[in-house]
Structure formats: structure tokens, C-alpha cells
C-alpha angles and dihedrals in degrees: 000000000000119000094253093051092046091052090052090052090050092049090053092049091048089064094051122093089214091066095064092099091059132073125208115200121197125188109217122173089343091305122114115225134169127227088257089063094050131088110242095176110160090006095287142097134199109264105182097097099035113120104178145347129217126192113206119193118179115250120261116244118235116206132173141087149267104270098171093138098049094104092052094049089050091050089053089050099246110185110233116194136172120245090275093054097256113145116254110221095185116029094192093051089047092052091049090052088055091059100264115143107170131057125193124210129181125222128206125194097229113349091177085081092072136048107231124128091217095047102079104107105120122157096274092049093047093046094055093048093042091053091054090049094052093042087055089059095251130130121250128224110194115204111202109202093183087209140085089242143017114331116202138134092291099039123041096149119175115242114263093242090056097045098106096049120113120225095269093048090046090055091053091045096053090051093048094044093049091049092047094052095045093046088052092051092046091053090051093052090251105113114164121240094201125030125196108206093206136350120256092338098171091133099036132265143257093033094168129267121319091235093054100036107028112161096341115120094235111145094355118132122222130159089267098036121129115275089240090066092053093045091051090051093047091051090055092049091048091052092048092049092046089056092049094050093048098044103030105020092166093058126098116233119225126200107201131210132167097197091112095133091049106059094173091058091040093053092044088055095052092039089059092047090052092048090051090053095233120181114240141121111209138042106223121202137189117214122179111165093204088061103024106039135243128337092267087070089060092043091055093048093050093046093051093045090052092047089055089061097213089169092239134117118238130226130185094221095178131035139133146157132202124257090196135008123001125282114257110266094023110170101177123054111212097165095111086071103022114028118206094262141102090265093045092052091048092050091051090052091048093049092045090053091048089054095046093050090060089065112073093198093059109094105157143053125180125182112216122233089001092161098058107135126151096180108125095356113155097196145043095308088076091075133069095027119214103214096186091079123099101252126070109249093211101045103020090228122144111252126234092249089064091060091043093063093074088071088074092068 
């Protein structure tokens, strides 16, 4: 659109009540003015001294949860109910009705290599669930673990089928694998809208196999790690991002860290990524108060990330809080403020959302293992309850925190 025509469009919008949520900034004689400061008499404006025009539309908020085990719970006949005890026939439709718009699903390379009831998400499993998500009119966040099992700061083990690859071969493989998975999803009508190129990769990824590497620091990235480790890591991320851009150009790339309680380490990580010129769109964070500390820890991390002005939006891609007893391995007791109860969990969700909405760069919130529900399960998911999900394991009822999440939108 030529400048004159664009100005006409702006003048028309300026007279519409529906345009009040948008701001139009025009640089005129080195001064920035908005449409409200300009004279639109007779539907026109003087254009001779206008240098540039910027349209600013506030970012959409993305809210939902990681529901990677939903298919398994459904197979084991888990009984999902709303807060009033009415049966839920379609969990995805129900979550959408509660204002959720984004679902997160993890993907492992070959989960048959491990024995873990929650590590079952191979490409076929993910494709079927992802297709359901998209058909329900929801957005999809795909979480590549680039491992056969859980990938996190203490475990970034290379898939067994990739174990004999050298660094150059591994860089080719991560590109090919990412393309293959995304092409498969595209063909199934299940293209992701957000893609995590790695899960909690604060200390690198694809270290080697656990049997071969163990506790040695080979290929791990710390603040004081050898530059070769960082360069290797950056090469892998570049290859993954390249595959994403070529295969799913509409998707937003997320680089994910859980160093929320350690801002110095967190900022060093994203500083290095910036210096390396890596291609991505969103800073993804994990924040679990029972591991990471109180909400002020998250507040500090968000404030410092925004001050750094990386030019990226931020999403909390993993969070949670118990509705009953503590999560195994809990290191921070927050029960003085948020008791392990339905009400305590809801209040945590409400206070978390209040905090996040104070930060304009934060555009996403995802509750981890939201679908956990042992009620009625006939198999192994009826043991070892995770009570930081959003359904009551004893009654199957949706918890108040689930409904609270819609207030983030």
C-alpha cells in the first residue's frame, strides 16, 4: 500500500470505535505522534513531512497446558468431570470452552527404549493428538526433547539410534529429523504453531548417551565451559531452527530454559544466544515454585529479561502447583501462602497471572501435566499420583485453578 492510501486507511480506522485497542505511530519531522494527535479534518492529513508509519497491535495471550498424556488417560478410562461433577465427553472441547487456546505436547525420538509410563510420545502418538488439537480449533506447541527419554538440565541424553554420530553427522541428523517430524505433522493437518527446539536446554543438548558420558562434563555448557561446547550447541540449535523455518515457516520458535531462580545464569544463556545470532522468536521459561522459590524469583527473572531488551516475547511454558500433598523432591515450602488445597492452588494461579500481566513482553502461560487424572483409571496411571495437575485424582473433577487460567487472556 502506498503511503497516501495507508494514511487514508488510518484516518478511517481512527474514526472507528473498534480501533481503540490499536495505536498508530507516525514519525513526522523526527517527532513521534499518534493518530489521536493528528488532524484528520476532511479525512486527510498532510503527508509531505512524514517519514515512516508503524502499526502496533497488542500481543495476543496464549494460555493452556501440556496435555501430552491425555491419550493414555483416555485409554485407561479416566473419568473427566467439570467442577460440578458433570461428565466431560471431550476434554479438548471443554478446555477450549474454559478459554484455553494453546496445547503443548512433547515428542521423544524412540520412547520404546525406556520404561516410563509417561514417556510414550513417539511421532505417531503425537501426530494423532496434534490432529485432534488442531481440529478442535486450538493452537499447538510442539516440544522436541531430542532424546528417547526426559530431557532436562540434568539429562540431555542423545537418542540411542544417534549415539554413534560425530558432531557434524549429528548436526545433519537433527536437521533431517526435525524436518521429517514437521513434514509428517503438516501432511496430517497438524502443523505446530509454536516449536520448542529442545526442552530445558540451559546446559546444552545431545550430550551423548548416559552409559558413555555419565557424569563427565563432555558437551555440557556452563558459564565457564569451553567455547567448543557452546559452538557445538549453537550449531545444533541453528540446524533445528533452519528445519523449522523451512518446514513450518508460520511457527514461532521457542528456546527454553528453567534457570528462572538464577537470573545471572539465565541472562548469560540468552546473552550467548544473542551473540551467536541464533534464530528464534520466544524465550520460554519453566517456573515451579516448589523447586524454584517464591513468585519474587520469577518477578526478578522477568524484569531482568525485559531490561535486557532481547527483542523477544516471553512465555512461561511450564508451571504448576499442588492441590494436595507436595510434589516429590520439593525443595521450597510455599504452604504458608498457598496451602496444598484446591483453594491454595487456585490462589497461586491467580497471583501468578496477576504478576505475568504486569509484564508486557509475557504472552504465554502453560500449566504442565494439566490432564493428570487417576479417577477411574484401569492401568498404571492410577498409581504415583501427580497432584499438581488440574483435575482431582480422587473425584475426576476439574479444579478451580483450571478455570482461573482464562483470566490470563
